[in-house]
N, C-alpha and C positions, 0 to 999 in steps of 0.2 A: 875778369872775369868774373860774373856771378855766381856766389855756392849758396842764396836759396837763404832763407830765414831761421834763425835759432830764437827758441824761448826758453829763457833763463830764468830762477829765482833774483830779484834785485839785494846787491850788494854782498852776495855769498857767492867765494871762488867755484869759478865753472870750468869743465874742459871742452874747448870748442874744436871740432872734427872736422877738417876741411878737402881737397884733394886740388892739387894745380894741373895743369895741363902741358904739351910742346907748345913751343913758339909757332906751330904750323896747327893747333888747337886741336888735332885729331885725339891721338892718344894722352894716358895719365906720362906725368914725369914721375919717375919713381927712382933717380939718383940725386935730388936735390939734397946737398948739403946745407941745411938750415942756418942762419945765422941772426942775432941778434936785431940786426938792423933790418932785418926785413920785413916785420911785423909791425906795425901802428894799430892805435886806437882811437878813434874819435868817438866824442861822449857827448850826444844830445847838440848834435852841428858846431861842436866848438873844435878847437886847434886838436891834430893828430899831435901823438905822442908813442913814442917807441913803448912795445909790450915789455913788461918788467921781465918776464920769461921767453927763451926760446921756442921755434917749435920744434916739436919730437918726430920723426919717420916713425912711420906705423907699418912699412912696408910699402902699400901703394900707395897709402893716405898718409896724413899728417894731421897732426893733432896740438894745441898751446894751449894751456892754464892762462885764464884771466885770473887776476887777485880780485879778494873781497871788495877791494878797492876800489880796483877798475871796473868792478860788478855796478858802479855806483851811479848808473843812468836809467834814463826811460828808454831812448833809443842809440843803440851804439852800431859803428859800424869798426870790423876787423881787416883793416887792409894788408894783404899780401902781395910783397912787391918786392923784386931780385936788386938787391941794392949794390952788387957786381955786372957781372956779364949775364944779360939778359939769358935765362936757361929756359924759360917758362912764362909764359901769359899771365898777369898781371889777376891777382881775384880777388873777390871781399865778399864777406858775410856779414849780414846784417842781424843782430841781435835787437830784440824787446826783451822787457823784464814784467814779473809780474810779484805780487806778495809783499806789497810795500804802498805805502800814500803817493809814493815820490816814483811809483814804477808806471810803465805804461798800462798795466794792467796790474788793479791794486786787489784783485781778486787773489787770492794765494791755494793755489794749486796742488800742493804740495800735503794740507791736510784734507783729511776722508771726510770728516764733519764738518760743516762748515756753520760759524756765527752769521744767520741772516737779519739782518735787519730793513724790513719792508716799509718804509715809510708812504708809501700809495699804492693800490689795489685797483687797478684796470684805471690807473692814472688819477685817482682819487686820494687825498689823506685823509678826508671825514672818516671815509670805509675802513681804512688801517687804524684810525684812533678808535671807531667804532669795536673793530675787531679785539685790539687790545686791549680795552675796558671790558669785554664781554670773557677773554681769556682769561685775564688777569682777580676777575672776581670767579674764577671754576676751581670748586675745590677737588683735589686728587686724593683717593687712599688705595691700602692695600686690604687685602682678606689677610684675617688674622685667625690660624689654629683656636677651634672651640667645637666642642661636642653639640652644642645649639644652632651649627652653622645649617641651611638646608636651601629649595630653592626659593623661598620667601624672606630669609633672611641670614643676615654674616653678620662675623663680630670683626670691625676693621680698627686701622690704626689712629682714626681721626681721634684730634686731642680735646675736640668742642665736650663742654660740659654740660650745657645746657639739653634738658628732654627736651625733643620733638623741636630740635634747632632745624634739620633739613627737611620738616614736614613737607608734604605740597611741592618738592622740589624733584626733579628725573636724577636718576643713580644711571649711567651707560657703562658699561665693563668694557674697558680696551683690551686686554688680554684671557688667555685662558678658552676655556672648551665653552662659556658665555659670550665671548667677545662682539660687542657688536647690539646688544640686547640690552635694552632699556625697559626699568618699570618708574609707577611714580611712588616716592615715598610716601610710607604711610605713618613713619612711627620711628623714631631715633630715641636710643637709652645713652645720654650722656655719660653713666659710669664706665658703660665697655664696648663705647664707640658702636653700639650696636645697630644696624641697620635693616629694616623690614619695609614691604613695597607690595601693592596691591594685587598681583599677581603672580605662580608659580612661571622662574626662567625653567627651559628646559631640562636643568639638573642644578645639582650644586656647585656654585661657585668653588675652585680649589684655593687652598693656601696661596697666597703670594700673587693671585690676580690681581690684576689691577685696573680701578674704577675711576670716572669722575662723575662729578655733582653737578648739574645744569641748574641754572637760576631757574628760579620758579616764574613760572607763567610767561618763558620766554616766548615759546611757542604761541600759546595762546593771547597774550598780549598782540603778537603781529597780526593775527587774523583779527580782531575785533578792531584793534585801529587801523587794518586796511583801508585806505578808501575807496567808495563802491563809487563808479563814475559809467556813463554810459561805452565809453574807449577803452578801459580798463578791464571792465567788466560785460562781456556783452555777447560770451560763448552761451547758443541757446541751450538750454535745459540746465546750464551751470549753476551751483548753491550761490554763485556770486549776483548772477543775472536774476534770478528768482527774489531773493531778497532784496534787489533794488528794485524788484518790479513792485513786490508789497510792500515796501515802503512808499514809495510814487502812490499807492492806490491810496493810502489813507494818511500820510503826511505829505500836502500842498505845499508849504512855505515854512521856514521856522529861521528865527533871528533873536535881535532884540528892540526891544519895544523904543522906539527912539523918541515918540512925544509923547507926553499926556494933557490932553484936554480938559477932561473929564470923568467920572466914574464908567463913561462906555463909549465914550469918544477916542483914539489912539491913532498915533502914524507908525508905521511899521517902518522897518529899516531898509537895508539894501537888499536883503533876503526875497522879498516880499515882489510879484508882478506888476506893474506899473501900469494894469486897465482896468477901467470904471468896471462894476458889478464884478468883478472877477470871481470873489470869495465868498458872494451873497449866499448865503443858505449854509454854509461849512463853521463850523465852529473854533474858535479861539480860545487857545488851551494854555493857562502860566505853567510850565515846565520847571522852571528853577527860579530861584532868586525871591525880591517880594512879591507878594499875591498869589505865592505858587500853589497849584493845586484846584485852584478856580476856573471855570471856563463859562463862556457865551456864544450866542448864536449870533453870527455874523448877518448884518438887517441890511446893513448899506457900505459902498466900497466904492474911493474913488482912486481916478489916474494919481494923484497923488499921495497914494497908500495910505490916506484915512481911512478907519475902518469904528463903522457904528455898531454895537452892540445891543442885544436886545434887551438889556438890564446894567444897571448899575455894576459892578464888582463890589463887594464887602470890603474889602481891602485892596485898593488902589495897584496896581505896578507902578514901576519906577524905571529909568532908564537902564537898570540893571539886569531887569528883569526878561528871561530866554522867553520866547512864545514858541509855539506850533498851531498853525492855522491846518485843523483837521476834516477829514472827509466829513460830509454835509452827514449834520444829526439835526433835524430840524422840528416845529414844534408839529405836533399831532393835533389832525381836524377832524372833528365827528363826521363830518359830513363828505369825506374823503379829498379836500382840497381847501388851504385858502386863497382867497382872491389877492389878497398884499395884508403886509403888516409892516409895522413901523410906530412911530413915537408921536405921541399927541404934541402939537407945534402950541397949542393955545386952548386953552380949560375958558371958555366965553362964561356957561352956568350949566344947570343940572340935566339941560336938552341941545344944548348946543358946545360943541368944541372944533376944532381947524386942525386938519391931520398934516404931517409933513409931507416932503414930497417924494417919498413911498408912493406914494395914493396918487391913484390917475386923475388928471385935472380936467374932467367932461361932467357938464350937467346930467345929474340923474345918472351917473355910471354906479353907484352904490345902492341903487334906490331900492327899496326892499329887503336888502342883505342883512346880515347880523353884524352886530360888532362887538366883539370881545375882549376886554381888558386884562391880559395874564401878567403883567409882572407890573409892578412898583404900584405908586398909589393910587386905593379904586380899585386893585387890582380883581378879577372875579365876576366881575358883571358883564351881563351880558343885554344888550338891546335891539332894538330893529330901527335900521333908517328908515326913517320915513321922507329924509328931504338932504338932497347934497349937490351943491354946487360946485362951478368949475374952480372955486376958489379954495375946493379942499374943506368947504364949511359943513359940516353933518349936523343934522336935526335929528336927536332920535327919541324912542319915544319904549317905555315908559321912562318918568325920570329917574337918574342916577339916585342913590343913598348916600353915596359918598364921592364927596369931590373929586376931578384927576387934576393931576401936572405934566411938566413935560418930560417926568421918568417915566410917565404909564407908558406901556407897550400897547400896540392898540392890534389886532388882528380884524379881518374883514373876510367873513365866512358867508357859503351858499345860504339862504333863508328856508330853504325845502326842510321841514322839520315833521316830526308827528304831530306837534304840538298845532300848526298850523294846517295840516289835515284834517285833524279833529276838530277844529275850529269850525272849516267851512263845512265841514258834513252838516254840524250843530247848528250853525248857521241858515243852509240852505234849506235843510228838512224841518228847519220850525217858522220859516217862512214862508214855503211854497211846497208843503209833503206832497201834491197832487202832481209837481213839474218836477220834481226831484227822484231821480229813477237809477237804478241800478240793473247794470245787466250780469245776469251769472250763467256764465261760460260751461260751467260743469259741477252736475251733483254728485257729490261722492264718487268721484272720478268717471263720470260718465258724460259727456258731450249735450251740451242741450241747446235745442233751437228756441227759436222764441215763441214757435205753437204748442213746443213741450209745457215751455215754462207757463203758459198760458192755462191751457187745458190743467196743469196741476192745480196751482193756484185756484182755479173756476172751481175743480174738485172738492179742494180743502175748505173753500167758502160753502159751498151748499152744505156740505157731509156737517160743519158746526155752526151751520146758521149766524156766520156773523158775514155775508153777505151784505155791503151796503153799510158796516160797521166802522167805524173809523178808530182805531186802537189810540188810546190817550194814556198818558203815565199813570195817572189817578186811578186809571181802571188795575193798575199791577199791584199785587201786595208782596210785602217784605220776601215770602219765600219763593214768589215769581223772581224776583229781583234775584237772589241769592242762586236761583237756580240758573237765570242768565250768565251773572257773573262767575258759575263756578263752570260754566262751558268749556269745554277743554277747544281752543284754538290751537294749539300746535304741539309737536309733542318729539323731543330730542331725546329719548329713551327714558324720559320723565315728563310729564304731561304738564302743559302751561297750559292756564284759563285764563279766562280773560281777566279775573282778579290781578292774576300774577302778571299778566302782559300789561295792565296799567300800571302796577307797581312798577314793574322794570324801566318803563316809558319815563316815568316819573325821574326815577334813577338817573338816567342819563340826561333830561334835558334840566332837573331842578337841582340834583343833590351834589354834594360835593366829590371832586374826584382827585384821583394822583397819579400818578407814572409820566405826565404829561411831558413829551421830549426823549422817553425811554423807551426800551422795546414791551414794556409792560405796563398797559392803561387801565387802571381798576375805579370802579362807580360804586360810592357808598348809596345807602339807601338813606331816605327822605329823615330821618331819626337821628341819620349818623353812629346807627348802633352796629354795623355789618357790613361786609364786602358783599352787592346783590351780583356785581358782574366786573369781572374779569376779562380781559382779552389780550391778545399779543399782538403787534402793530409790524409792519416796515419802516424802513428809513422814509417811503412816504406817506406815511398816516395810513397806509390801509391793512384793514385786518385779515389777519392771517389765522389764526386761532380764537376759539370762545375757551376760556377756563371754568371759573364760577357763572352760574346762570341760576342765581338764588331767586325764585318768583312767591316763596314763602311768605 
C-alpha cells in the first residue's frame, strides 16, 4: 500500500513517518512489533538493502530514521514488509531529495535567502548579460553624518577622490524617507564624498540612508538610439510618430556615396529610391566624411540612382562620405518659374551652344525665352534665345562675353520682362505714334469711358492752343524732363518717382544679385554701391514679402 511522497534534504539524516493497515485494509495496525528485517531502502532504482535502523512505534503510526549515508540519493523508495507472519498490508514510502547537485531538486529549501544565478531573462542569455553589466557598473553608497546635509546634497561613504566624478549621473535613494526619489547629480567633492544634485528632494536623507548611482545617459541614450519605424512608432499624435513624420518631411534619403564619376555626378547607395527623376529639385547634402558641409541641387536622377547636380563640389566626396537627400530647395527665378535647367552639353561659339537632355527636344520650344547661366564657367550671363532646334541647339543674342563649358549650369526662363515691354513701347510709339493707343480705364480712381476721355482731351487741346500740334522730345526743356522723372508713380508709404522706378528696374534686370537658392534675394544698384531691393521668397521662388526698396 502506498504512503505518499516525502521531500528530504540530500545526505542529511531524516526521520520518515508512516502508517500500516490491517490485512483487510480497513483499520490501522497499531500493535505491530517492528523488526529490522521489515524495512528496506531502494536508492535511485538500485537494489533494495535493509535499513540500518529499526522502525519505532509512535502509538498509532510508526517512524524510521534513515542515516545520512542512506539519504544520498535523488529518488528513494522505503519498503515496509512484514518479514514474519503477515499481520499488515505491505507499505511503500517515496522520497525525493533537495539541496545538492546530485539531489532530485538542486535548490536548497532550507536556506531562507537564496543565491540566484539567472543565466537567462525570458529565455534570452544576452539580456541577462546586459543586466549583469549594468548592475556591475552601478555604484552604491550610504549617507554619512554631516552638518551640511540637506535636501540638495549629502556627505557619503563614497571613496572616489576625483572631483565631479559622478556629474550628470543619477542618484537614486533606496532606503529611508526619500526611497524611490532620484535626481541628476550636478557636483561631487572627492575630499568628503559629498554629492549634490539639481532639484530638492522632499526632505533631507537621514544618516545611513542607502542609494545607488546610475550610469550617465542610460535613459537618454536609450531614447535617442531608439529606431523609429512605421510599425514601432505609429501611435497617433505620439512623440515618436511626430518625430518620424518631421524627419520624413525633410530627409528623403540617406546613406553612403557609392560611386564618384566627377564633381557633379555620383551614384547613391541602396538607401536611395530606384525611380527616375525621383529626387529632381531636392538638395544633396554631404553630412559626414570627405566633403562634409557642402550641398548642391539635384537636376537629374536615373533609375540606376545616378544623381547629377547643378554645379561641381569644391571638394569631391568619396565612398566613405555620408549623404542626405533633403527636401526641395530650388533655384529662385525672377519671373516666378524656370522652364528648365541643366548643363551645357557642347559650347560651339559665343552665340551657339547645345543643351543636355534636361531640355525639351522640340524645334522652337524655347524660342524667345531667356537663358540664364547660374553656375560654372561663364556664370552670371543672360541672353535671349533667338533660335532653337530639335537637337537642343540654342542660338542666342547678343554674343556671350565669356565662353562656357560643360560645367556651366543653364536655366531657361520666361522672357516677359520690364525691359521687353519698355523696348516694345518705344519702338511702336516712334514708328507709328498715330497708331499706338492707350486705353485709359480710370482717372484718379474714377472709371472713364471713351467719350469722357475724348471730351476731356479735346477741351485741354482747345484751352492750351495745342490742337493739331505734335509733341516732340526736342520741345521739352530740362526742367520739364525733371518734372516728368520726378512724378510720383507709386507709393508704399514712401513716394516712388518715375526716376526711382527706373532705378529699381535697372537693379533687377542688370545689376548684381545675391541670395539665390535661399529665403532672401538681394539686388544691388548698378554701381554696386548699395542694396537697392531685398525680398523674401518661398521654396517655389515666389516673393512673399519686400524688405528694402531703395529708389533714391
